[in-house]
C-alpha positions as CSV (number, residue, x, y, z in Angstrom):
1,M,14.4,18.3,24.2
2,K,18.1,17.9,24.3
3,S,19.6,16.2,21.3
4,T,22.6,13.8,21.1
5,P,25.6,14.6,18.8
6,S,24.3,12.2,16.1
7,Q,20.8,13.6,16.4
8,A,22.2,17.1,16.2
9,H,23.9,16.2,12.9
10,L,20.6,14.8,11.6
11,C,18.7,17.9,12.7
12,Q,21.3,20.0,10.8
13,Q,20.8,17.9,7.7
14,L,17.0,18.0,7.9
15,Q,17.1,21.8,8.4
16,L,19.1,22.2,5.3
17,V,16.8,20.0,3.2
18,L,13.8,21.8,4.5
19,K,15.4,25.2,3.9
20,K,15.7,24.3,0.2
21,R,12.0,23.9,0.2
22,R,11.5,27.3,2.0
23,V,10.3,25.6,5.2
24,S,11.4,27.1,8.5
25,V,11.2,25.0,11.7
26,Q,11.6,25.9,15.4
27,L,14.3,24.1,17.3
28,D,12.0,21.9,19.5
29,A,9.9,21.0,16.4
30,L,13.1,20.1,14.5
31,N,14.2,17.8,17.3
32,R,10.8,16.1,17.4
33,L,10.7,15.6,13.6
34,A,14.3,14.2,13.6
35,D,13.5,11.8,16.4
36,F,10.3,10.6,14.6
37,Y,12.4,10.1,11.4
38,V,14.9,7.9,13.2
39,K,12.3,5.8,14.9
40,N,9.7,5.4,12.1
41,V,10.8,6.3,8.6
42,E,14.6,6.1,8.5
43,N,14.3,3.6,5.6
44,E,13.5,6.5,3.3
45,S,15.6,9.4,2.3
46,L,15.6,12.8,4.2
47,S,14.5,14.4,0.9
48,A,11.4,12.2,0.8
49,F,10.7,12.9,4.5
50,A,11.1,16.7,3.8
51,S,8.7,16.4,0.8
52,K,6.0,15.0,3.1
53,I,6.4,17.8,5.5
54,S,6.3,20.4,2.6
55,E,3.2,18.7,1.1
56,F,1.4,18.8,4.5
57,L,2.0,22.5,4.8
58,S,0.9,23.1,1.3
59,R,-2.4,21.3,1.9
60,C,-3.0,23.3,5.1
61,G,-2.2,26.6,3.4
62,S,0.6,27.3,5.8
63,R,3.6,26.9,3.6
64,N,5.3,30.2,4.6
65,T,4.8,29.9,8.4
66,I,7.4,28.7,10.9
67,V,6.7,25.1,11.9
68,S,6.1,25.0,15.7
69,L,6.1,21.9,17.9
70,Q,2.3,21.7,17.7
71,V,2.4,21.8,13.9
72,A,5.2,19.1,13.9
73,E,2.9,16.8,15.9
74,R,0.1,17.3,13.3
75,I,2.6,16.5,10.5
76,I,3.7,13.3,12.4
77,E,0.1,12.3,12.9
78,D,-0.6,12.8,9.1
79,I,2.5,10.7,8.1
80,L,1.5,7.9,10.6
81,K,-1.9,7.7,9.0
82,V,-0.3,7.0,5.6
83,L,2.2,4.5,7.1
84,N,-0.6,2.6,8.9
85,R,-2.7,2.6,5.7
86,K,0.3,1.1,3.8
87,Q,1.0,-1.5,6.5
88,S,-2.6,-2.7,6.4
89,H,-2.5,-2.9,2.6
90,P,-2.2,-6.5,1.3
91,T,0.8,-5.6,-0.8
92,R,4.3,-4.8,0.4
93,I,7.0,-3.1,-1.7
94,I,10.6,-4.3,-1.2
95,D,13.1,-1.6,-2.0
96,S,16.0,-2.8,-4.1
97,F,18.5,-0.5,-2.3
98,R,17.4,-0.7,1.3
99,E,15.4,-3.9,2.0
100,V,16.9,-6.7,-0.2
101,P,19.1,-8.8,2.1
102,I,22.6,-9.4,1.0
103,L,24.5,-12.7,0.6
104,S,28.2,-12.4,1.5
105,L,31.3,-14.6,1.4
106,G,32.5,-15.8,4.7
107,S,36.1,-15.9,5.9
108,E,36.3,-19.5,4.6
109,S,36.0,-19.8,0.8
110,S,33.4,-22.5,1.1
111,T,30.8,-20.5,3.1
112,I,28.1,-18.0,2.2
113,Y,26.1,-16.2,4.8
114,L,23.1,-13.8,4.9
115,K,23.3,-10.3,6.2
116,E,21.0,-7.3,6.3
117,S,21.3,-4.6,3.7
118,T,23.2,-1.6,5.0
119,G,21.2,0.9,2.8
120,L,22.1,2.9,-0.3
121,K,25.7,2.6,-1.4
122,V,26.7,4.1,-4.7
123,L,30.5,3.9,-4.5
124,D,31.8,0.6,-5.7
125,T,35.2,-1.2,-5.7
126,P,36.6,-4.0,-7.9
127,E,36.3,-6.2,-4.8
128,N,32.6,-5.7,-4.7
129,M,32.2,-6.8,-8.3
130,L,34.5,-9.9,-7.8
131,E,32.5,-11.0,-4.7
132,Q,29.2,-10.8,-6.5
133,Y,30.5,-12.9,-9.3
134,K,31.9,-15.4,-6.9
135,I,28.7,-15.8,-4.9
136,R,26.4,-16.2,-7.9
137,Y,29.0,-18.6,-9.4
138,R,28.9,-20.8,-6.3
139,L,25.1,-20.7,-6.1
140,L,24.8,-21.9,-9.7
141,L,27.6,-24.4,-9.1
142,S,25.5,-26.0,-6.4
143,R,22.7,-26.3,-8.9
144,A,24.9,-28.0,-11.4
145,L,26.3,-30.4,-8.8
146,E,22.9,-31.1,-7.2
147,S,24.5,-30.5,-3.9
148,K,23.0,-30.6,-0.5
149,K,19.5,-29.1,-0.5
150,A,19.5,-25.6,0.9
151,T,17.0,-24.2,3.3
152,S,15.9,-20.7,4.1
153,L,18.8,-18.8,5.7
154,G,18.3,-17.0,9.0
155,Q,20.3,-13.9,10.0
156,G,24.0,-15.0,10.3
157,E,23.4,-18.6,9.4
158,R,25.8,-20.2,6.9
159,L,25.4,-22.2,3.8
160,A,28.2,-24.7,2.9
161,I,29.0,-25.3,-0.7
162,F,30.8,-28.6,-0.9
163,H,33.6,-28.4,-3.5
164,K,34.8,-31.9,-2.7
165,E,32.2,-33.1,-5.3
166,L,34.0,-31.0,-7.9
167,S,36.8,-33.5,-8.6
168,S,34.4,-36.3,-9.4
169,S,32.1,-34.5,-11.8
170,L,33.8,-31.3,-13.0
171,T,37.4,-30.5,-13.9
172,P,39.1,-27.4,-12.5
173,I,40.6,-25.5,-15.5
174,Q,44.0,-25.4,-13.9
175,N,44.2,-29.2,-14.1
176,L,44.1,-29.0,-17.9
177,S,47.6,-27.5,-18.0
178,S,49.2,-30.8,-16.9
179,T,47.8,-32.8,-19.9
180,D,47.7,-32.6,-23.7
181,R,44.4,-34.4,-24.2
182,L,41.4,-34.8,-21.9
183,T,37.7,-35.2,-22.2
184,A,36.2,-33.1,-19.4
185,N,33.3,-31.1,-18.0
186,L,34.0,-27.5,-17.2
187,F,31.9,-25.0,-15.2
188,G,32.6,-21.2,-15.4
189,I,31.8,-17.8,-16.7
190,L,31.9,-17.1,-20.5
191,G,34.2,-14.3,-21.6
192,K,35.4,-12.9,-25.0
193,F,38.8,-12.1,-26.3
194,E,39.4,-9.7,-29.3
195,G,38.6,-11.2,-32.6
196,N,35.4,-13.0,-31.7
197,K,37.3,-15.6,-29.6
198,Y,35.6,-16.9,-26.4
199,F,36.9,-18.3,-23.2
200,I,35.6,-19.9,-20.0
201,E,36.9,-18.9,-16.5
202,D,36.5,-20.6,-13.2
203,E,38.1,-19.9,-9.8
204,T,41.3,-21.6,-10.8
205,G,42.0,-20.1,-14.3
206,Y,40.7,-19.5,-17.8
207,I,41.0,-21.3,-21.1
208,Q,40.0,-20.5,-24.7
209,L,37.0,-22.3,-26.3
210,D,36.3,-23.6,-29.7
211,L,32.6,-23.3,-30.1
212,S,32.4,-24.1,-33.9
213,E,30.9,-27.6,-33.2
214,A,29.1,-26.8,-30.0
215,C,25.5,-28.1,-29.5
216,S,23.7,-25.6,-27.3
217,S,20.4,-25.8,-25.4
218,D,17.6,-23.4,-26.2
219,R,19.0,-20.5,-24.2
220,I,20.6,-17.1,-25.1
221,Y,24.3,-17.4,-24.4
222,T,26.2,-14.2,-24.0
223,Q,29.4,-13.0,-22.3
224,G,28.9,-13.1,-18.6
225,C,26.7,-16.2,-18.6
226,I,27.6,-19.0,-16.2
227,V,27.6,-22.3,-18.1
228,L,28.5,-25.9,-18.0
229,V,30.5,-27.1,-21.1
230,R,31.5,-30.6,-22.2
231,G,34.2,-31.3,-24.7
232,E,37.8,-32.2,-25.3
233,W,41.1,-30.4,-24.4
234,N,43.8,-30.8,-27.1
235,G,46.6,-28.9,-25.4
236,Q,45.7,-25.5,-26.9
237,L,41.9,-25.2,-27.1
238,F,39.0,-26.7,-25.4
239,R,36.7,-28.0,-28.2
240,V,33.2,-27.8,-26.9
241,T,30.6,-30.4,-28.0
242,N,27.8,-29.4,-25.6
243,I,27.0,-26.2,-23.7
244,E,24.2,-25.7,-21.3
245,M,23.1,-23.6,-18.3
246,P,22.7,-24.8,-14.8
247,P,19.2,-26.2,-14.5
248,L,16.5,-24.4,-12.6
249,D,16.5,-26.5,-9.4
250,A,13.7,-26.3,-6.8
251,S,16.3,-27.3,-4.2
252,L,17.5,-23.7,-4.1
253,S,14.1,-22.2,-4.1
254,N,14.5,-20.7,-0.6
255,I,18.2,-19.9,-0.5
256,M,17.7,-16.2,-0.5
257,E,14.2,-15.9,1.0
258,P,14.5,-12.8,3.1
259,K,12.3,-12.5,6.1
260,A,10.8,-9.4,4.5
261,L,9.3,-11.6,1.8
262,C,8.0,-14.4,4.0
263,Q,6.9,-12.9,7.3
264,V,3.3,-11.6,7.5
265,I,2.3,-9.5,10.5
266,D,-1.1,-10.2,12.1
267,S,-2.9,-7.2,10.7
268,E,-2.0,-8.2,7.2
269,V,-3.3,-11.7,7.8
270,D,-6.6,-10.2,8.8
271,V,-6.7,-8.3,5.6
272,H,-6.0,-11.4,3.6
273,E,-8.7,-13.4,5.3
274,K,-11.3,-10.7,4.6
275,Q,-10.2,-10.0,1.1
276,Q,-10.6,-13.2,-1.0
277,N,-9.2,-11.7,-4.2
278,H,-6.7,-9.0,-5.1
279,I,-7.0,-7.0,-8.3
280,M,-3.8,-5.5,-9.7
281,V,-3.8,-3.3,-12.8
282,I,-0.4,-3.2,-14.5
283,I,0.2,-0.6,-17.2
284,S,3.5,0.0,-19.0
285,E,4.9,2.7,-21.3
286,I,2.5,5.5,-20.3
287,W,3.4,8.5,-22.4
288,L,2.3,11.5,-20.4
289,D,2.9,13.9,-23.2
290,H,0.3,12.1,-25.4
291,D,-3.4,13.2,-25.1
292,S,-4.4,9.9,-26.7
293,V,-2.9,8.0,-23.7
294,F,-5.1,9.8,-21.2
295,N,-8.2,9.2,-23.4
296,K,-7.5,5.5,-23.4
297,L,-6.7,5.4,-19.7
298,E,-9.9,7.2,-18.9
299,K,-11.7,4.6,-21.0
300,L,-10.0,1.8,-19.0
301,F,-10.8,3.2,-15.6
302,S,-14.3,4.1,-16.5
303,S,-15.0,0.6,-17.6
304,L,-13.6,-0.7,-14.4
305,Q,-15.8,1.6,-12.5
306,A,-18.8,0.6,-14.5
307,D,-18.1,-3.1,-13.7
308,D,-17.8,-2.2,-10.0
309,V,-14.2,-3.3,-10.0
310,C,-11.9,-1.4,-7.6
311,P,-8.2,-2.2,-8.1
312,D,-6.2,-2.8,-4.9
313,T,-2.9,-2.0,-6.6
314,V,-2.1,0.0,-9.7
315,V,1.4,-0.5,-11.1
316,L,2.6,2.1,-13.5
317,M,5.8,1.3,-15.4
318,G,7.7,3.8,-17.6
319,N,8.8,5.2,-19.8
320,F,6.6,8.1,-19.0
321,L,7.6,10.3,-21.9
322,S,7.4,9.3,-25.6
323,P,10.7,8.9,-27.5
324,S,9.4,11.3,-30.2
325,L,9.4,14.2,-27.7
326,N,11.6,17.1,-29.0
327,P,15.0,17.1,-27.0
328,D,14.8,20.9,-26.9
329,E,11.5,20.8,-25.0
330,D,11.3,20.9,-21.2
331,H,11.0,17.2,-20.3
332,L,10.6,17.9,-16.5
333,L,7.7,20.3,-17.3
334,H,6.0,17.6,-19.4
335,F,6.7,15.1,-16.6
336,N,5.2,17.3,-13.9
337,N,2.1,18.3,-15.9
338,G,1.6,14.7,-17.0
339,F,1.6,13.3,-13.4
340,Q,-0.7,16.1,-12.3
341,Q,-3.2,15.0,-15.0
342,L,-2.7,11.3,-14.2
343,A,-3.3,12.0,-10.5
344,S,-6.5,13.7,-11.2
345,L,-7.7,10.8,-13.4
346,L,-6.8,8.2,-10.8
347,H,-8.5,10.3,-8.1
348,E,-11.7,10.5,-10.1
349,Y,-12.1,6.8,-10.9
350,I,-10.3,5.0,-8.1
351,P,-10.8,5.8,-4.4
352,N,-7.4,6.8,-3.0
353,E,-8.2,5.3,0.4
354,Q,-8.4,1.7,-1.1
355,C,-5.7,1.6,-3.7
356,Q,-1.9,1.7,-3.7
357,V,-0.1,3.2,-6.7
358,V,3.4,2.0,-7.6
359,I,5.6,4.1,-10.0
360,I,8.4,2.1,-11.6
361,P,10.9,4.2,-13.8
362,G,11.6,3.2,-17.3
363,P,15.0,3.3,-19.0
364,N,14.5,6.8,-20.5
365,D,12.8,8.5,-17.5
366,P,14.5,11.4,-15.6
367,G,17.2,10.3,-13.2
368,I,20.2,7.9,-13.3
369,K,20.1,6.1,-16.6
370,N,21.7,3.0,-18.0
371,I,22.8,1.7,-14.5
372,L,21.0,-1.1,-12.7
373,P,19.3,-1.3,-10.3
374,R,17.7,2.0,-11.1
375,P,16.7,4.3,-8.2
376,P,13.1,5.5,-7.9
377,I,12.0,8.6,-9.8
378,L,12.8,11.7,-7.9
379,E,10.3,12.5,-5.2
380,S,10.0,16.1,-6.4
381,L,8.8,15.0,-9.8
382,L,6.0,12.9,-8.2
383,N,4.7,15.7,-6.0
384,P,1.6,16.3,-8.1
385,L,0.6,12.6,-7.7
386,R,1.4,12.5,-4.0
387,H,-0.6,15.6,-3.3
388,L,-3.8,13.9,-4.5
389,Y,-2.9,10.3,-4.0
390,K,-1.1,9.8,-0.6
391,C,-0.9,6.0,-0.9
392,S,1.7,6.0,-3.7
393,T,5.2,4.7,-3.8
394,A,8.1,5.7,-6.0
395,A,9.7,2.3,-6.5
396,S,13.1,1.1,-7.8
397,N,13.6,-0.8,-11.0
398,P,13.5,-3.7,-10.6
399,V,11.2,-3.9,-7.6
400,R,9.7,-6.8,-5.6
401,I,6.1,-6.7,-4.4
402,V,4.8,-9.2,-1.9
403,C,1.1,-9.7,-2.5
404,Q,-0.8,-12.3,-0.3
405,N,2.4,-14.3,0.2
406,S,3.3,-14.3,-3.5
407,N,6.6,-12.8,-4.5
408,I,6.2,-10.7,-7.7
409,I,9.2,-9.1,-9.4
410,F,8.6,-6.2,-11.8
411,Y,11.4,-5.3,-14.2
412,R,11.1,-2.6,-16.9
413,D,14.0,-2.7,-19.4
414,N,14.7,-3.4,-23.1
415,I,16.1,-6.8,-22.1
416,E,15.6,-8.4,-25.5
417,K,17.6,-5.6,-27.1
418,K,20.4,-6.3,-24.7
419,L,20.5,-10.1,-24.9
420,V,19.7,-10.9,-28.5
421,P,22.4,-8.8,-30.3
422,H,25.1,-10.3,-28.1
423,S,24.0,-14.0,-28.5
424,I,27.0,-16.2,-29.3
425,F,24.8,-18.6,-31.3
426,L,22.1,-18.0,-34.0
427,L,18.6,-17.5,-32.6
428,P,15.3,-18.7,-34.0
429,N,13.1,-16.3,-36.0
430,N,10.1,-17.5,-34.1
431,L,9.1,-14.7,-31.8
432,N,7.1,-16.9,-29.4
433,R,10.1,-19.2,-28.9
434,L,12.4,-16.2,-28.5
435,R,10.3,-14.9,-25.6
436,E,10.4,-18.3,-23.9
437,M,14.2,-18.4,-24.3
438,I,14.6,-15.0,-22.7
439,V,12.5,-16.1,-19.7
440,Q,14.4,-19.4,-19.4
441,T,17.8,-17.7,-19.7
442,L,17.0,-15.2,-16.9
443,L,15.7,-17.8,-14.5
444,D,18.5,-20.4,-15.3
445,Q,21.1,-17.6,-14.7
446,G,19.3,-16.4,-11.6
447,H,19.8,-12.9,-12.9
448,L,17.6,-10.2,-14.6
449,C,20.4,-9.1,-16.9
450,P,23.3,-11.5,-17.0
451,L,25.7,-9.4,-19.1
452,P,29.2,-8.2,-18.2
453,M,30.0,-4.8,-16.8
454,D,31.0,-3.2,-20.2
455,M,27.6,-4.1,-21.6
456,Q,25.4,-3.4,-18.6
457,P,26.9,-1.2,-15.7
458,V,25.5,-2.0,-12.3
459,F,25.7,-0.7,-8.7
460,W,27.7,-3.7,-7.4
461,N,26.7,-3.0,-3.8
462,H,23.1,-3.6,-4.9
463,E,23.6,-6.1,-7.7
464,Q,21.9,-8.8,-5.8
465,S,18.5,-7.0,-6.2
466,L,18.8,-8.2,-9.9
467,W,19.2,-11.9,-8.8
468,L,16.4,-14.4,-9.0
469,F,17.2,-16.4,-5.9
470,P,14.7,-17.7,-5.1
471,P,12.8,-17.8,-8.4
472,P,9.7,-15.6,-7.9
473,Q,6.1,-16.9,-8.2
474,F,5.5,-14.1,-10.8
475,L,7.9,-12.2,-13.0
476,V,6.5,-9.2,-14.9
477,L,8.8,-8.0,-17.7
478,G,8.2,-4.6,-19.4
479,C,10.3,-5.6,-22.4
480,G,8.4,-4.8,-25.5
481,L,8.0,-8.3,-27.0
482,E,4.2,-7.8,-27.2
483,S,2.0,-9.1,-24.4
484,F,2.8,-12.8,-23.5
485,Q,2.4,-15.3,-20.8
486,Y,4.8,-18.2,-20.1
487,T,5.4,-20.5,-17.2
488,Y,8.9,-21.9,-16.5
489,G,9.5,-24.0,-13.5
490,Q,7.4,-22.6,-10.7
491,T,7.5,-19.0,-12.1
492,K,4.7,-17.5,-14.2
493,C,6.1,-14.8,-16.4
494,F,4.1,-12.0,-18.1
495,G,5.4,-9.6,-20.7
496,T,3.9,-6.1,-21.3
497,A,4.3,-4.6,-24.7
498,Y,5.2,-1.0,-25.7
499,P,4.3,1.4,-27.0
500,N,1.2,0.4,-25.0
501,L,-1.3,2.6,-26.9
502,S,-3.6,-0.1,-28.2
503,N,-3.9,-2.5,-25.3
504,I,-3.6,-2.5,-21.5
505,D,-3.0,-5.6,-19.5
506,L,-5.5,-6.2,-16.7
507,K,-4.2,-8.8,-14.3
508,K,-6.3,-10.2,-11.5
509,L,-4.4,-11.9,-8.6
510,Y,-6.6,-14.2,-6.5
511,K,-5.6,-15.5,-3.1
512,K,-6.2,-19.2,-3.4
513,K,-5.8,-19.7,-7.1
514,I,-4.0,-17.0,-9.1
515,E,-5.5,-16.4,-12.5
516,I,-4.3,-13.8,-15.0
517,T,-6.3,-12.6,-17.9
518,V,-5.1,-10.2,-20.6
519,Q,-7.8,-8.0,-22.0
520,K,-7.5,-5.6,-24.9
521,T,-9.6,-2.9,-23.5
522,L,-8.5,0.0,-25.7
């Protein structure tokens, strides 16, 4: 098999990755594996692909042999079985880095168009950050103006944002410089000067705000929020009388509906018709270095087995190590041993042929920390789980899961600890109301963490994976405000508490009517 220049480069990269795993491959087998990778699994990293090859050889007891073309065909057959099993599964996982489609500014300032994601990009530029702010600003502006209803965008189609309506309802900030006094409505992004002074900025300029007499709606206002303010300009300051967020408008519900979220292949339809309900178990803050966690997990899974309940999907959200773990200890060793024990427990109580396991990293888990979206946990750390449980996925944080035509977003972060301390206005002491305000703020802002770059660094090339356009049917927040349920607009939000040593949330998703029950099983 003769390889092209590009394939030759891929073969060289694959050979190097396999060599690090002490796997040797004959040339014809290497070309066959590289060709299969390009045609079937290019959406995952070479490292993940190499891990699957290494795992297969380990299971067959042929780790130290040279991979021949015949062995390569067996490896491909094994990988295809797993792929087919995942494709026929009623849930689909949308990777934040590779599958979330991207909205981009057109050559004209009034147009936004949809394009495919080009894959993982870590290097960012100031232009990337500016473009993301501009697009989200214009999407929320269209909400505020109740502009022309948007429909689902196809590839390359354009959405016009009509700024002609701006002059009749909102005042561009640059227009204030020509007058000493004016009552106006402004729309822009909140910012902060030194000395606890705030300003608002739109595409024409910025102006300092006087918020001392502002009446705010029940939301959490921080720097970086996009808001509508009403008040009076006195030539030096804009004295705000009312501040609010763009309302959650159903007219934009399909503006960013990617085909990956709404198209269902025929085989999946058959599964949905046969399977009238879908059981999803969601567990957060699983401290793998605590024996008590495993005892309680075993109690949960055994009770499910006793009731003849077989989950279709198990979502495991970090953190996977306790904060009390000694910094001098080997965290990776605890991680590896913990996942080995977890894999054995899952394998004992849940048939691995029928259940998909999704691993979502927490803020303190190994890997890139403090930057959103967070990449999946390293494949090598999950090898113990993958070895016993093939149908498992290391997911990004946040991650979208499509389940029977329902869009579910999972987000594990200490969001309340990020938003609440930076609130411009005093917040209520009522915990229930605070939870509702967090959900309303995220959905009104169309963003899972609407904070500026100095408070929450992001990969700007992938920042749109944090957006909530369109609002999902379900939003699962691993945020620590105890377990709660709250519906805002068309979105049902669920919060999972941590540390989750006393209760575990059992959530059942039904096809026709989705009901969610929270049970304290431990």
